[in-house]
N, C-alpha and C positions, 0 to 999 in steps of 0.2 A: 504494500500500500504506500509505503514511503517512497519507493522508487517511482511508482506511477505518479504520485503527487509531485515529486521533484522534477520529473520530466516535463511537467506543465508549468513550472515556475512557482509551484506552491511549496512552501517550506514546512515539512513535517517536524514539529517540535516535540511531540510525544505520541506514541501509538500503543495501545494496549487494550485488553479486554478479557473476556471469558468465552465459554462455549456458545453463548447466545447473543453476544453483542460486542461491539468494539467502540472504543473512544479514540478520537483523533483530535489532537491540538494542532491546528494548522495556522500558518500565517499566510494569508492570501494577498497577492498583489491586487492593486486597484482594478486591474483589467479582468479579473476572474470573479464571478459571482459564486456564492456558496453553492447554489444549485448546480452550476456548471462543474465546480470542483468535485462535488459528490457524484455527479453522473460519471465523470471521467474515472474517478477512483473506484467506484463500484463496477464499472464495465471492465476496467483493467485488472482489478483484483479477481473478479469472476473468471476472466479469461485465464489468468495465471493458475487459479485453483483447478480449472478444467484441464488445461494443457500441461502444466508442470507437475501438478500433484495428482492428477488422474481422478479427481473428485468430480465426476460428471454431474452428480445430483446437486452440487453446490449452487445456491442462489441467495441473493440478498433479499430482504423484505423490500417492498416497494418504497416505503418512506424513510425518513430519518429525522432526527431532532438536531437543531443547531442553536448554539448559544454563543454570544460574544463575551469576551472578558477584557479587562484592562491589563496593561503591562504589569501592574503591581500584583496581578493574580496569576501570572504565568508560573512562578515557582510552585505555588500550592497546587495548581492544576496539574502540572507535570507529576508531582508527588502522588496526587489522587489517581491519576491514570496508571502509574507504576504499581499501585497497591490494589488493583482491581480484584485479583483472586482472593486476597485476604478480606477486602472490604465486602464483597458479595457473599461471604460466608455468614455475615451478620444481617445483611439486608439484600433482598433480591432486587435485580435491576428494575423490574416493572414497578415495584413499590417505590423505589427511589426516584424513578423518572416522573411518576405521577406526583410525588411530593415536591419535586423541583417545579413542575408546572404550577401546582397550587400555591407554593410559597411565593412565586413571582407573578401571580395573578394572570397566568396565561390560560385563556379559555380553550377548552378542547372538548371534543365529542368522543366519549369512550369507545364508541363503535368503530372509530377510525384510528385509534392509537396503536393497536396490535393487529397484525395480519392473522 
């Protein structure tokens, strides 16, 4: 994922996750939208999983969540991403994601959050 991002001028600052999700901390140039970056990364990483790893059934879910952070939050965000395995032993990803949406007052329709 980092290689795919870097090939497009996106700087991967941290990448990590678990069996059911991945977190990316990316620095995007002004010329690339979040949706374009995610499209390129999902297509490229899917192709890699199929061709290089032989996982023909691999597929990303249709959507994604994206949040921006300030420069002062980079260090804590990198640490959070690096601790995903440990972190999600205590709280599953779905519960955490919904809590983040609620905490930040982000409206959502539960029918469309998970595939």
